[in-house]
C-alpha positions in Angstrom: 34.8 -42.2 9.6 34.8 -39.4 7.1 32.5 -38.5 4.2 33.6 -36.7 1.0 31.3 -35.1 -1.6 33.4 -34.8 -4.8 31.3 -32.1 -6.5 32.0 -29.7 -3.6 35.8 -30.2 -3.8 37.8 -27.5 -5.5 41.6 -27.0 -5.1 43.6 -23.8 -5.2 45.4 -25.0 -8.3 45.1 -27.8 -10.8 46.0 -31.3 -9.6 46.0 -30.4 -5.9 44.4 -33.1 -3.9 42.3 -34.0 -0.9 43.9 -37.0 0.9 41.2 -39.6 1.5 43.1 -42.6 2.9 46.4 -44.4 3.0 46.3 -48.2 3.2 49.4 -50.4 3.3 51.5 -48.0 1.2 48.6 -47.2 -1.2 47.3 -43.7 -1.3 43.7 -42.7 -2.2 43.4 -39.0 -3.2 40.7 -36.9 -4.8 42.2 -34.5 -7.3 40.6 -31.3 -8.8 41.9 -30.3 -12.2 41.0 -27.9 -15.0 44.2 -28.3 -17.1 46.4 -31.2 -18.3 48.8 -32.9 -16.0 52.1 -34.0 -17.5 53.3 -37.0 -19.4 54.5 -39.5 -16.9 55.2 -43.1 -16.1 54.3 -44.5 -12.7 56.5 -47.0 -11.0 53.5 -48.9 -9.8 49.9 -49.4 -10.9 47.4 -46.6 -10.9 43.6 -46.6 -10.9 42.0 -43.3 -12.1 38.3 -42.9 -11.6 36.5 -39.8 -12.9 34.0 -38.7 -10.3 32.8 -35.5 -11.9 33.4 -33.9 -15.3 35.2 -35.5 -18.3 38.9 -36.3 -19.0 40.7 -37.3 -22.2 43.4 -39.8 -21.1 46.3 -39.7 -23.6 48.3 -42.9 -23.6 51.5 -43.7 -25.5 52.2 -47.2 -26.7 55.1 -48.0 -29.0 55.4 -44.3 -29.8 51.8 -43.9 -30.9 49.5 -41.6 -28.9 45.9 -42.8 -28.4 43.2 -40.8 -26.6 40.7 -42.5 -24.3 37.6 -40.4 -23.4 36.6 -40.8 -19.8 33.2 -39.6 -18.4 32.0 -39.5 -14.8 31.9 -43.0 -13.6 34.6 -44.3 -15.9 37.7 -45.9 -14.6 41.2 -46.1 -16.2 43.9 -48.6 -15.0 47.6 -48.0 -15.9 50.1 -50.7 -15.4 53.6 -49.8 -14.1 55.5 -48.3 -17.0 52.5 -47.1 -19.0 53.1 -43.6 -20.3 50.0 -41.4 -20.0 48.7 -37.9 -19.3 45.2 -36.7 -18.3 43.6 -33.8 -20.0 40.4 -32.6 -18.2 37.7 -31.1 -20.4 36.9 -28.1 -18.1 36.8 -28.9 -14.4 37.0 -32.5 -13.3 37.3 -34.3 -10.0 39.2 -37.6 -10.1 39.9 -40.3 -7.5 43.4 -41.7 -7.9 44.6 -44.8 -6.2 48.3 -45.6 -6.4 51.5 -46.4 -4.5 52.2 -43.6 -2.0 54.6 -41.0 -3.4 54.0 -41.9 -7.0 54.1 -39.0 -9.5 
């Protein structure tokens, strides 16, 4: 057993992560970020849970960008093929659950 306290986690650079678990090809990682990620499309589903801080999730559908504000406790689910990018508002800690090796 292991215990993680998200508010105490800080990485050396944005989007570095603490590996939490790997289960049947699915990775669970806690990320620390203070700057945007990059536009990307996952080849599988992704669950993105804000543990601490706030994140604006930018999503692109049919060429139109929409912004979804996420606060601590909010969860975002992306289907395979959904184009998106996370923009933390200051420091944020995020739990990401996705297929191992996904972008």
